[in-house]
C-alpha positions as CSV (number, residue, x, y, z in Angstrom):
1,M,-28.2,2.3,-3.2
2,K,-29.2,6.0,-3.8
3,S,-26.4,8.6,-4.0
4,K,-27.2,10.0,-0.6
5,G,-26.9,6.4,0.8
6,V,-23.6,6.0,-1.0
7,E,-22.3,9.2,0.4
8,S,-23.4,8.3,3.9
9,R,-21.7,5.0,3.7
10,K,-18.5,6.7,2.5
11,R,-18.6,9.1,5.5
12,L,-19.0,6.2,7.9
13,L,-16.1,4.3,6.3
14,K,-13.9,7.4,6.5
15,A,-14.8,8.0,10.1
16,A,-14.3,4.3,11.0
17,A,-10.9,4.3,9.3
18,N,-9.9,7.3,11.5
19,E,-11.3,5.7,14.6
20,F,-9.6,2.4,14.1
21,S,-6.3,4.1,13.1
22,V,-6.3,6.2,16.3
23,R,-7.7,3.7,18.8
24,G,-7.1,0.3,17.3
25,F,-9.8,-2.2,16.7
26,H,-10.6,-3.2,20.3
27,D,-10.8,0.3,21.7
28,A,-12.7,1.8,18.7
29,K,-16.4,2.4,19.4
30,V,-19.4,2.6,17.0
31,S,-20.6,5.7,19.0
32,E,-17.4,7.5,18.2
33,I,-17.5,6.5,14.5
34,V,-21.1,7.8,14.1
35,K,-20.2,11.0,16.0
36,K,-17.2,11.7,13.7
37,A,-19.4,11.0,10.6
38,G,-22.2,13.2,11.9
39,F,-24.8,10.4,12.2
40,T,-26.8,8.7,14.9
41,Q,-26.0,5.2,16.1
42,P,-29.1,3.5,14.6
43,S,-28.1,4.9,11.2
44,F,-24.8,3.0,11.4
45,Y,-26.7,-0.2,11.5
46,L,-28.5,0.6,8.2
47,Y,-25.1,0.2,6.5
48,F,-23.1,-2.2,8.6
49,Q,-24.1,-5.1,10.9
50,S,-21.3,-4.4,13.4
51,K,-18.0,-2.8,14.2
52,E,-16.4,-6.1,12.9
53,A,-18.2,-5.7,9.6
54,I,-17.0,-2.2,8.9
55,F,-13.5,-3.1,9.9
56,A,-13.6,-6.2,7.6
57,E,-14.8,-4.0,4.7
58,L,-12.0,-1.5,5.2
59,I,-9.4,-4.3,5.2
60,T,-10.9,-6.1,2.2
61,D,-11.1,-2.8,0.2
62,F,-7.5,-2.0,1.1
63,H,-6.1,-5.4,0.2
64,S,-8.0,-5.4,-3.1
65,R,-6.8,-2.0,-4.1
66,V,-3.2,-2.8,-3.2
67,R,-3.3,-6.0,-5.2
68,K,-4.8,-4.3,-8.3
69,L,-2.2,-1.5,-8.0
70,T,0.6,-4.0,-7.8
71,E,-0.7,-6.0,-10.8
72,S,-1.0,-2.7,-12.8
73,L,2.7,-1.8,-12.3
74,L,4.2,-4.4,-14.6
75,L,6.7,-2.8,-17.0
76,E,5.7,-3.1,-20.6
77,N,7.8,-4.8,-23.3
78,G,10.2,-2.7,-25.4
79,L,11.5,-0.1,-22.9
80,N,15.0,1.1,-23.5
81,T,17.5,0.9,-20.6
82,E,17.3,4.5,-19.5
83,D,13.5,4.3,-19.4
84,V,13.5,1.2,-17.1
85,S,14.8,3.2,-14.1
86,K,12.3,6.0,-14.8
87,R,9.4,3.5,-15.0
88,V,10.6,1.7,-11.8
89,L,10.8,5.1,-10.1
90,L,7.2,5.9,-11.2
91,A,6.0,2.5,-10.0
92,V,7.5,2.9,-6.6
93,E,6.3,6.4,-6.3
94,T,2.8,5.3,-7.3
95,V,2.8,2.8,-4.4
96,F,3.9,5.4,-1.9
97,Q,1.3,7.9,-3.2
98,F,-1.4,5.2,-2.8
99,L,-0.2,4.6,0.8
100,D,-0.1,8.3,1.5
101,E,-3.5,9.2,0.1
102,D,-5.4,7.7,3.1
103,K,-3.0,7.4,6.0
104,D,-5.7,6.0,8.3
105,L,-6.6,3.2,5.9
106,T,-2.9,2.5,5.3
107,K,-2.3,2.2,9.0
108,I,-5.2,-0.2,9.4
109,G,-4.6,-2.3,6.3
110,F,-0.8,-2.5,6.4
111,F,-0.2,-2.5,10.2
112,L,-3.3,-3.1,12.4
113,N,-5.0,-5.7,10.3
114,P,-4.6,-9.2,11.8
115,E,-4.2,-10.5,8.3
116,A,-1.5,-7.9,7.4
117,K,1.3,-10.4,7.4
118,Q,-0.6,-12.6,4.9
119,M,-1.5,-9.6,2.8
120,K,2.1,-8.6,2.5
121,K,3.1,-12.2,1.5
122,D,0.4,-12.0,-1.2
123,L,1.7,-8.6,-2.3
124,A,5.3,-10.0,-2.4
125,M,4.1,-12.9,-4.6
126,V,2.4,-10.6,-7.1
127,L,5.5,-8.4,-7.1
128,K,7.7,-11.4,-7.6
129,E,5.6,-12.5,-10.7
130,N,5.9,-8.9,-12.1
131,L,9.7,-8.9,-11.5
132,E,10.2,-12.3,-13.0
133,A,8.3,-11.2,-16.1
134,E,10.4,-8.0,-16.3
135,Q,13.6,-10.1,-15.8
136,R,12.6,-12.3,-18.8
137,L,12.3,-9.1,-20.8
138,G,15.9,-8.4,-19.9
139,Y,15.3,-5.4,-17.7
140,F,17.0,-7.0,-14.6
141,H,20.0,-9.3,-14.0
142,S,19.1,-12.8,-14.8
143,E,20.9,-14.2,-11.8
144,L,18.8,-12.2,-9.3
145,D,16.3,-14.2,-7.2
146,M,13.2,-12.1,-7.7
147,E,11.5,-13.6,-4.6
148,T,14.2,-12.1,-2.5
149,V,14.0,-8.8,-4.4
150,A,10.2,-8.8,-3.9
151,E,10.4,-9.5,-0.2
152,C,13.1,-6.8,0.2
153,L,10.9,-4.3,-1.6
154,V,7.8,-5.0,0.5
155,G,9.9,-4.8,3.6
156,M,11.4,-1.5,2.6
157,I,8.0,-0.1,1.6
158,E,6.5,-1.3,4.9
159,H,9.2,0.2,7.1
160,L,9.6,3.4,5.2
161,T,5.9,3.9,5.2
162,E,5.7,3.5,9.0
163,S,8.8,5.5,9.7
164,F,8.6,8.4,7.2
165,L,5.4,8.4,5.2
166,L,2.8,8.1,7.9
167,T,4.7,10.5,10.1
168,G,4.9,13.1,7.4
169,I,8.7,13.2,7.6
170,K,9.2,12.4,3.9
171,D,6.9,12.5,0.9
172,P,6.2,9.7,-1.7
173,A,8.5,11.2,-4.4
174,S,11.6,11.4,-2.1
175,L,11.0,8.0,-0.6
176,A,10.6,6.5,-4.1
177,A,13.8,8.2,-5.3
178,E,15.8,6.8,-2.4
179,V,14.5,3.3,-2.8
180,V,15.1,3.2,-6.6
181,N,18.6,4.8,-6.2
182,L,19.5,2.1,-3.8
183,L,18.0,-0.8,-5.8
184,I,19.0,0.3,-9.3
185,Y,22.4,2.0,-8.6
186,G,23.4,0.5,-5.2
187,M,25.5,1.9,-2.5
188,L,28.9,1.7,-4.0
189,P,30.4,4.6,-6.0
190,K,30.2,4.3,-9.8
191,G,32.6,1.8,-11.3
192,N,32.5,-0.6,-8.3
193,D,30.8,-3.9,-8.9
194,V,30.3,-6.6,-6.3
195,R,29.6,-9.4,-8.7
């Protein structure tokens, strides 16, 4: 595809993400998508067969990018203790930054997508595998069930994204700091231990 065609396709995807985010899949219209993108309706069909096809592409792209991002966040071997919390903070902040960079796509992929529940289960499994590998490296308590930790993390990220990130109330850095402080340091004052 020529560069003009690639740019046109990107504009249509961006406009579609906004239309689906605002109206939902069923109320979104191809006529509004092309209007937002500055194209005619026939030009839409040069790139996509239907409204369903462009929606599916947006979902597939989001899911693929989330999975690759999660897989890339595995902590490397040889970190000292103080660096672990810094790297966990960086990893959580990277996830929130990703979700914040295209709020329309996040809303579609994480919340409106009929397959969102399965996507989050897949995300939790990849995260569990990362956490178990990091646990074997001695970064986390050996008695923690990393499946539970992964599910908690995904739930926290999902809820905080919906409540604070997509609404613009909090930014990725502050949300990441709050999540990591809770998970790494807990809610009890220093010196208290529930084990």
